[in-house]
N, C-alpha and C positions, 0 to 999 in steps of 0.2 A: 504494500500500499504506500509506504513512505517513498519508494522509488518512482511509483506512478505519479504521485504528487510533485516530486522534484522534477520529473521529466516533463510534466505539463507546465511547471513554472518556467523551466528553461525555454520551452517552445514558445510560450507567451512572450518571454523577454526578447527572444530572437526575432519575433514578429513586430517588435517595436512597441509593445504595450507599456503604458506608464508604469512605473515601479509600484505604486500603491495598488493598482488593479491587479498586478501580478501577485502580490502578497495577499490581497483580500481574497482573490479567487483560490488560491492554494489553501488558505485558511478555511474558507467555506466548504471546499471540497473535503478537507480532512475532517472537519467536525461532522459533516453529513455522513461520511463513510463510517464514522465512529458512533453514529446515532446519538449525537449531542446536539441539543437545541441551538440554533444559530443566534438566539437572543444573548448568548454568552459574548458575542462580538460587541453588541451594544453596551453590555455591562463593562467590558474592557475599555471602550472609549470613554464611558463616564469615569472610571477609575483613573485613567490618565488625566482627564480634565479636572479632577478633584485633587490633583497632586499640588501642594502649595509652591513647591520649588519651580514649577512649570512657568510661573510668571517671570522668572528671571530670563528665560530664552527671548521672548519678544522685546523686553525692555533693554537688555544688553545689545540685541541686534539693532534696534533702532538707534541707540547711542553710537554704535559702531558705524552705522551708515551716515549719520550726521557728521561724524568726525571725518569720514572719508570724502564727504562732499565739501568740506570746508578746507582751510589752508593749514590745518593742523600739521600735516606732513612737512610743509616748509619750516614751520617753527620748530618741529621736533629735530629735524636735520640741523638747523642752526644751533640749537641748544646743545645737542650731543657733540657737534663738531667744535663748539667753543671749549668744551671741557676735555675732549679726547683727541682733538686734531693734532696736538703737539707730539703725540706718541708715534713711534714707528709703525707704519701701517695704519695710522689713525683714521684716515677716511674709510678704509675697509671695515674697521672695528665700528666706526660710526654707522656704516650701512647695516651691519649685522644687528647692532643694538635697535636702531631705528625700525627696522623691518620687524623684529621680534615684537617690539612694543606695539607697533601699528597692527600687526596680525592678531595680537592678543585681544585687542578691542574690536577689530572689525570681523574677526573670525573667518575671513575668506582670504585665502592666499592669493587668488587671482587679482583681487582688489588691490593687494599690496604691490604686486608687480606693475599693475597699470599706474597706481598713484605714485609709487616711489620711483618707478623706472624712469620717468621723465626728469627726476631730479638726480638720482644717484648715478645712473649709467653715463650720461655726459660728464658729470663731475669726476667720476673715476677715470675716464679716459683723458680728461683735460689735466688731471693731476699726474698723469704719466703711467698709469697701470695699463697692462696689455689688454687689447680688446677681448681676447678669450677669457682672461681672468675677470675683467669687469662684467662680461656677459654672464659667465657661470656664477659669479657672486650674487648678482641681482636675481637671477632665476632661482637659485637655491634658497636665498634668503626669503623668498616669497612665502615659504611655509614655516619659517621660524616663528616662534611665539605660540603655537598650539598647545604647548605645555604650560603656558603662563596664564594666571587668571587676569580677566574673567573669560577665558577662552570658551566658546560655545560648544565645541567638541568635549571639553572636560565636563561641562554641565550636563550634556546629553548622555554621556557615558554614566555619570552618577545617577541620573533619573531612571535610566534602564536597569542599572544594577540595583537600585532601591526597590524596583518593582518585583524582583525576584527574591525569593526567601533567602537564597544564598548571599544575596548582596545587602541584607538588612543593616549591616554594621558600616556600610559605606556612607560617608557624608561628602557633600560638595566641598566643604571646608578642608577635609583631609586630602581630596584630590588637588585643590588649589595649592596647598602647602607641599604636597608630594612632587609637583611638577617644577618647582622653582630651581632646585639643585640640578636635575637633568637638563633643564633648558639652559642654565648657566654653563654647564659642561659643554654642551653643544657650541654655545657662542664662543667660549674660551678656546676650544679645539680649532674651530674655524678661524679665530683670530690668530692663533699660533701658526696655523698652516699659512695664512695670508702673509704674515711677517716673514716667514721662512721662504716662501715662494717669491717674494719680491725683495729679497736681501741684496740682490745685485742691480735692482732697478732704482734709478735715481728719482725717488718720489718726494716732491717738497712737503715739508710739515707746516702746519699752521701753528705760529708761535702762541704760546699760552698768554692770555691777557686778562687780567681781572676786569678791565673795562668791557672787553668783548663778552666775558661771562656774565657780567651784570646786565648788558644790553639783551643778551639772549634770554636771561631770566625774566627781565621785564616784559619782553615780547610774549613769552609763554606763561606768565604769572598765573593766568587763569586756568591753564590746562595741567600745570604741574600737580595740582591737588587730586587729580583724577585717580591715580593709584591708591591714594589714601582711603578713598570711599570703599575700595575693594578690600585692601589689606587691613588697615586699622579698624574700619567699621566692622568688618566681619569677625576678626580675631579678638577684638575687645569685647564682643558680645553685644555692642551697641546696636548693630544691624544684623538681621538674618540676610541670607543671600538674596532673596527676592526683594527685601527692602533696600538693600545696597544697590540692586539693579534700578530700582525706581528712583533713588536719589541720583545715581549716576546719570540716568536718562534726563531727568529734570535739570540737573546742573549743566549738562552738555548742551541741552536745548536753549537755556538761558544765556550761557557764555557765547555760543556761536550765532545766536540771533539778536540778542540785545546788547552784548558788550562788543564782540568783534564785528557784528553785523555782516557776516559772510554768508548766512542763510537767510534768504528773504521769505517772507510769509507766502509768496506765490510758489516758491520751490518746495516749501514744506510738505504739501500733499503728495508730491511725487516721491519724496524721500520715504514718507510713511508708506505709501503704496508699495515701493520696491522692497523695502525691509519686511513688510507683512506678507508679501508673496513668498519670500524665502522661508519666513517662520510658518506660514500655512502649509507649505510643502513639507517641512520637517514634522510638523504635528500630524498631518494626515498620514504620512508614512509611519510615524511613531505609533499612532493609535492601532492602525491595522496590523502593524508588526507585533505588537504586544498580544493581539488576539491570536496571531499564528504562533507566537511563543508559547501560549498556554496549550495549543494543540501539541506542539513538540514535547512539552512537559508531560502531557496526558499519555503520550505513546512512549515516554521514557527515552526520547531521542538523544538527549545529552548523555544519559548513562550508557546507551548503546554506543555512542561515539566514543566515550571514554573507554569502554571495554575493548573496542576496536583498536584504539590507540594503544592501549596497554598491552595488547597481544602483539603489537609490532614494536612499540617503544616502551621500555620499562624504565629508562633513565629520565629524570626530570631535566637534566641538561640537554640531552638529545631532543626532548619535547620542545624546549625553548628555542633550539636552532630551528627546528622545523616550523615552529610558530612564527619566528622572525621571517623566514623565507615566504611562508604563506601570506603573511601580512604585507610584505613588500610588493608581491604580485597583486594582491587585492587593492592595495593603495593606488597602484597604477591604473587599474581598470575600473574602480568604483569611487564616487566622491565620498568623503570622509563621513558625512552624516548618514548616507545609506549603509556604508559598511558597518558603522557602529550599531545602527538599528537591527540590521540583519544578523550580524555575526556575534555580537556580545552575548545574547541569550544562549547560543550554543556553546561559546568558548568559555564563559565564566564557569559553569559547573565542572567542565572537563579540567580547567587550570586549577580550580580548587582541590580537586582530586590528587593533583600532583603536588600539592602543598604550595601553590603560588598565592601570595597575598592578593586579594581583589583589587586594592589600590595600586599595588605594583603592576598588575596585569593592565590596568587602565593606562599607566605611563608607558609601558611597553607597546601597547596598542597604538597609542597616538604618536609615539616616537617613530614607529615604522610606517604609519600612514603619512606622517610628515615627509618622509623620504620618498614614499611612493608617489607623491605629487610630481616628482621630477625623475622617476625611474623610467628609462627607455624601455620599450619604444613608444608607450602611449600615455605616459604621465602628463596630466593636464597642464601643469605649469610649463612644460616644454613647448606646447602649442601656443599657449598665452604669450610667452616670451618671444617665440618666433614671430607671431603676429605684431606684437607691440613694437619690437625692435626691427622689424623687417629683415629677419635673418633666416637662411635655410635651416631646416630642422636639424640637419646633419651637424651644422655648426653649433647648435644649442647642445646636442648630445655630447659633442667633444668638450665644449666648455664646462659642462656640469660634472663630468666624471671625477675629476680630482676632489671637488667638494662633496660629492656623493660618497667617495671612499672615506673621507674624514668622518662624515656623519654616520656611515655604517660602523666604523670603529667606535664612535660614542654610543651607538645603540647597543653593541656588544657590551660595553661597560655597564649601561643602564640595566640590560637584561640580567647580566650575571653578578651585579653588585646591588641587590635589593635595598641594602642600607642606604644607598644614595637617595633613593625615592622615599624611604621610610624613615629617614633620619629625624626629621622634625616631629613626626608621629611618635617615634620612640621617646624622643626628648620630652614630648608633652605628657 
């Protein structure tokens, strides 16, 4: 029965059916075959709608879209360059930091390439960095920041994990904390590689200037407090995650519309529409996927999958290697939201049986998906960069490979050193 359902799902997908229709058709077919009333799907939709943390998704998404439509990216580049431009490889490090912060709030790596590419790619070339290096840096940096709060994929993983009995102990706050050190590791390793790769390239440095730093701070003074709402508000207990999202959205709206005046009243409806289209798609897929997840649990699919894995793979280390390979391929073929919604309900119970912490699994999952965005031959960022910079896709492949290898090494560290992700959780 399960193979018939999977075959039907694959056929519908190949015929070009929307993802949510494929999932809901498979769920309905499975429940019908098991003589389970289809009203269970409506109950599942109500259950997800009744989840308080769900409010954070549209609010953080809206805030990210507003920031993407304003000149925040320009101010962020100037601010980080004023403080780090004096370092060897300073502009490259600036690019990594800026892209990571921007992606953390916008949640969409393609947006980062489009918004930051116009600033960073010409600046890197003008500063003397090689074209391949500049192209590879901007392309791979487009997905940095998915592990930093308030990343939407982190929130989505937490929501799905909380809906499952195995994930009852997972909190969004724990995921936010767990992603910080792995994200910093990736940025540090990329920065070290950039300095070493350009050690013989005469790249001019930006002299450190207190006056320049003060000017950059004044220009960004209203946007600098944004991370405070997420970090200090949540971890002090003053805000819940959904409340922090509401405060962030309101603050961004006031700053960009009334203080900087970069978002006009006439543009606001379009921004709301675009952000809510994205949220609507995620929520629709999420609702029907959780119904399908219930069917998989009813037929004990996760346990059958675990027993199959255990018959082939007994070692936890080997399982983690296979998991990394699978997620890299998955990340290249499927967008991160769909991948989380479809695969986490299957993978989480299996990983728990191998003794993998559910928070650590979330960080492993997102770290691999981050690289999947630019994994040849079909990673989404590769095509976005090729279109944005008007370069042949083969050139994009070649430019990204060194950065990809560095990030793969960082993923191995993240995977096999769980203490890196769980350090603050243990300390707490």
